[in-house]
N, C-alpha and C positions, 0 to 999 in steps of 0.2 A: 504494500500500500504506500503510495507516495504522499508527500506532505499536503498536496492539494486536496486529497481526500478528506482531510480534517478541517479544511478552511471553508467557511460558508459563502454563499452567494448573498450579496446585499441587494434587495429589491426595494427601490425607492419609488413608491406609487401611492398617490392619495385616493385613488378610486378603488374601492374594495372589490368591485366586480372585475376590473382589469387585473388587479393583483391576484385574484383567485384563478382567472384564466391563464395568467402567466405561470403560476405555480403548477396548474394542471398540464400546461404545455411542457414544462420542464420534467414533470413526473412521467409524461408519456415516453420520454427517452431514457427512463430508468436512471434519473439523476441520483447520484450517491450523496451529494452535499446537502447540508442543511440550508434552508432559505430563511434569511432574516428579513422580515418585512417591516419597513418603517414608512410613515405616512407624510413626512414633510422634510424639507431640506435641512432644517436645524437639527432634527433628530439624526438624519443621515450623517451630518458632520460630527455630531457627538459620538456616534458609533465609530466612524472612521478614525477619529482622533482620541478615542478612549476618554471622553469627557462625560460629565453629568452622570446619568443613570448607567453609562457604559464604562465608568472608570475602572471597574474590576474585570472587564472582559479580557479574554486572552489577547495578547498583543498582536498575534498574526493577523495580517490584513485579509479581507475577503478575497477569494480567488477571482471574482469579477463583480461588477456593479451593473445592475439593470436600472436605468435612471430615466424617470419622467422629467420633462423640462418645466411643465406648468405645475408648480408645487406651492403649497402654503408656506409662509414664514420666509424661507429662502428658496429662490427658484433654482431649477436644475442646472442652468448654465453657471450660476454662482457656485453651486456644489462642485461642478466639473472643474471650474477654475481653481478652487481650493484643492481638489485632488491632484491636479497637475502641477500646482505651485509648491507642493510639499514633497521632499525627497522620500518620505516614508510611504507615500501613496501614489506617486507619479506613475509607476509601472503597472498599476491595476488596470486591467482591461475594462472599458466602460462601453456598454451598449445602451444607446438612447432609444427608448420606447415612448413616443410622445404623440399627442394630437396635433402638434405644431408642424405645419408644412411650410412655414415662413422661411424664405431664402436666407434671411439674416441669422435665424436660429441654426439652420443647417450649416451655414458658412462658419459661424462661430464654433459650433460643436466640432466641425471638421478641423478647424484651426487648432483646437484644443486636443487633437489626436484621439478622437473617439475610435472605437473598434468598429462600430456599425451604427446606422441610424435608420429606424423604422417608424413610419408615421401610422398612428392608430386612426380609425379602426384597422387593425391588421388582419388580413385573412389568415386563418389558422395555418394554412400551408406555408405562407411567407414567414410567419413567426416561427413555425417549427423548423424551417430551413436555417434561420439565423441561430436559433437555440442549438440545433445540431452542429452548426459550424463552431459555435462557442464551446460546446461540450467536447467535441472531437479535438479541437485545438488545445484544450486544457485537461483532457483525460477525465472529464467529470462523470461520464456515463458508464454504467456497468456493462460488461461484455454480454453479448447476446446469450441468454440462457443462464447467466450467473445471478440474476435477481432472485432474492429470496421471497 
């Protein structure tokens, strides 16, 4: 078992239905990692930088972040800027899953070196393809037939 198997995925999504669909999509591919779901940008930053309620969490970064851009308290682009500005989190792969198709959001997210950008509502097939790409790249999914 490699160290990524122990690291969670951070899902930053304020819409409960979208969050549930995302987790279901991940589970479809036999995801082995825990999914930590937070509902706003401030909580995401607390989790990432071990602050507030997350002061005592294990120090290992999540293996990837699934990030909505339109969030309460602190928007997703600000979260992404903070991730990329800090040496401790800079290398975390970030997948943007958002309702925003605004060119300026896409351009700024791309400039901040996102891994991929999907506009919601996402067809399940498109979403599954991105999830599969992320999982295969980081070895997050169980081998066929090895799920318990």
